[in-house]
N, C-alpha and C positions, 0 to 999 in steps of 0.2 A: 419301384426300381426293378426293371426287367432282369430276370436271371440272378437276382440277389436275394440272399436269405437275411431277413430283417427281424429284429426283436424290439418289442415295445419297452420303453423305459419310463417309469413314472418318476417325475421330479416334483417334490412337495415344497411349496412355498408357505412359510409360516410367519405369523406376526413376530416382530422382534423390536419391542419397545414401540417407538413411533415409526419404525421402518419394517423391513422384511428380511428373511433369511432363507437360503436354499442350500441344500446339500447336493454337490455335484459328484458323480461317480469318478473316483480316482483323483479328485482335486479337493482343495480346501473349500470350506463353505464360503458363500458370498453373502454379505450383509449390506443393506442399504435400501435405496428407493427402488421402485419397480423398474425404472430405467437401468439402474445398476445391476439388478437381478438379470434383466434381459441381456445386458452386455456380457455378464458372466456366462450365460448360456451360449451366446454367440462365440465367445472366445473358446469355449469347450468344443463347439462344432468346428471352428476354424482349426484348432489343434488336431482334431480328428482327421480333417481333410488333409492337412499337411502330412500327417503320418501315412494315411492311405495313399496319398499321391507322391510318396517319397521318390525323388528322381524324375518327376514329371513337371513340365512347365504348366502354370496355371494362368489362364486368361481372365481378365476382368471383362466379362462378356455375357450376352444373352443368347439363347438358342430358340429357334422356331422352325417348324417344318412347313414349307409352302409348296403345294403341288408335288409332294413327295420328295422335294429337295430340302436338305438340311442346311439352314443358314445360321452362322454365328455372327453376332453383331457386337463389335468392340467400340468402346467409347468411354470417356471419363464421366464421373458423376456430373449431373446437370446438363449432359449433352442430349437427353431425350430418349435414352434407350428404353426405360420403363414405360414411358408414354407410348412409344412405338409398339412395345409388346402388348400393351392394353388395347391399342387400336387393332392389332392383329387378332387378339382374342375376340374383339367385337365382330370381326369378320369370320369367326369360326375357325381360325387357324390355331393349331396346337403349339403351345409355348411350354418349354420345359423349365426355364428359370431366367434370371437376369443379373446374376451376381458373379459366380465363378464357374469356369469351364476348365476341366483338366484334360490336357492333350495326352492321350495314351498311345500305346503301340498300335492299337487297332482302330483308333478313331478319337472320340472325345465323349466326355460325360459331364453333365452339369452338377453342381453342388445343390442338393435339395434345400431350397429355401423359398418361402413365399415372396411374392412381389411386394415391395414396400412402396406404397403409393401416397403421395402428398395430397392434401386437400386441394391445393392449387391446381392439381392436374385434372380434377374431375370435370371441369368445363370443356376439356379437350375430348372427352369420351362420354358425352351426356347419356348415351344408352346404357352405360355401365354404372352410372352414378349411384343408384339405389343399391345395386348389388355390392359395390365397393363399400358403401357406408354401413352395410350390414356385416362387414368383416370385422374381426378383432382390431382394436386400434389402441394407440397411446398418444399422449401429447409430449412433444420433445421439449427441451429446455428453453426453446425460443417461443413456445406456445403454439406451434404448428401441430395439427393432428396428422398422424401417420397410420395408414391402414395396412394390415398384413393380409394380402389377398392370394388365395390359392389360384394357380393358373387354370384350375378347373371350375372356378366359381360361377361360370356361365352354364354349367351342366355338362361340360365335356369331360374327357379323361385327362389325368395328369400322369403321364408315363415317362420315366427317365431311363435311358438306355445308352450303352456304350456303342456308338454308331459313327462311321466316318462322316467328316464334314464335307459338304459339297461346295459351299461358298463362304468366304470371309468378307464381311462388310464393315468397313471402318466408318462409324457414324460421327458426323460433325453437325453442330447446330446451325440452322438457318431459319430461326424462329420468325414467323410472319411472312416468309417468302415461299417460293416453290421448293419442291424436293427434286434434287438432281442426282442421278446415279451415273457414275463414270468409272471406267476400268482403271485398275492400278497395275503397275509392273510388279514382277516378282521381287525385284530388289527393293522397291519402295515399300511393299507390304512387309517384307522380312525386316527391314529397318524399323518400321513402326512396331512390329511385334516385339523386337528386342528392347525397344524403349519402354513398352508398357506391360510386358509379361512378368509375372512373378516366377523367377527362375529358382530351381531347387538349390539347396546348399551343397548337394552332392550330385555327381554325374551331370555337370552342366554342359559338357561337350555333347553327349548323346541327346540331351534335352534341346540344344540348339539345332542339332541335325533334324530332330523331329519337327521343329518349327519350320525349318527350311523345306522339308518334304511337304509340309502342309501348304506352303506357298507354291509348290510345284503342282500338287494334285488338285487344289481347290480353285474355284473361280474367285477373283480378287476385285473388290469394288470399294469405291468411296461414295458414301451417301451423305449429301448435304440435306439434312432432314428439316423440312419445313412443312408444307401442306401434307397431311397424313394420307389423303386420298391419292395424291400424286405418288407418294412413297409406295403405297400398295400396288399401284399399277406397274411401277418400275420393277418391283420385286417379283410380281407374278410373271411379267414378260421374261425376266431372266430365268425363272424356274421353268416356264413352258419351253423356252428355247433350249435349255439344257436337256430337258426330257426328250425333245425332238431329236437332238443330236445323239443322245444315247440310243434311241430307237433306230436311227439310221445306221449307227455303228453295229448294232445287234443284227440288223437285216443284212448288212454287208458281210458280216462274219458268217451268217447262216448260208449265204449264197456261195461263199468261198469254201 
């Protein structure tokens, strides 16, 4: 986490009869199965995020940087955000996370969390299959294996920073079809944000203003996500066009 002072905290999991027990800092101990233990840790992290982000809206979203442009991808569970992030990692693109993004005064920052990858997603990113299967994993209550993959598991870096957002992309599934990228109006994007954003319990007015400003400053897109190669091409074209526009504005300012 760039410019942040971090401290390592050891959490000890001990046998507890047929189950397990963990002591969590500042909270009651959690007892139960490994899944229960992990849910207790996630609740602790979520509570910490809510406290750190007090007064800020939180997006259910992923972040990736493409051609120097910072993209935030929003979409419900099952819409393909994580698979899209894996495919970007496969292309050598830096991904910061795929769960929560806090919209701050000066930009946005993602919640540090590994990508949770289902076994069923591996066929969509065959080049990553072995690396994903070597990551820590657990089996959920339905018998599905879930892998916890660092965004840097292909050998890149995993850096999290508070940086402005260049593009908002609302992801919708189009499984088995082509990927289509189309622009959204500010009003439609703002309405979608209000429907899906976790708003703070305090200072909701300033938080809504922050979301509206984001819709004014960022590029706004709808991605019907199907073929992943098509999605990559669309996103790269958007990033390259935005960079070209920025260069032209810089050149005009220099001449004036």
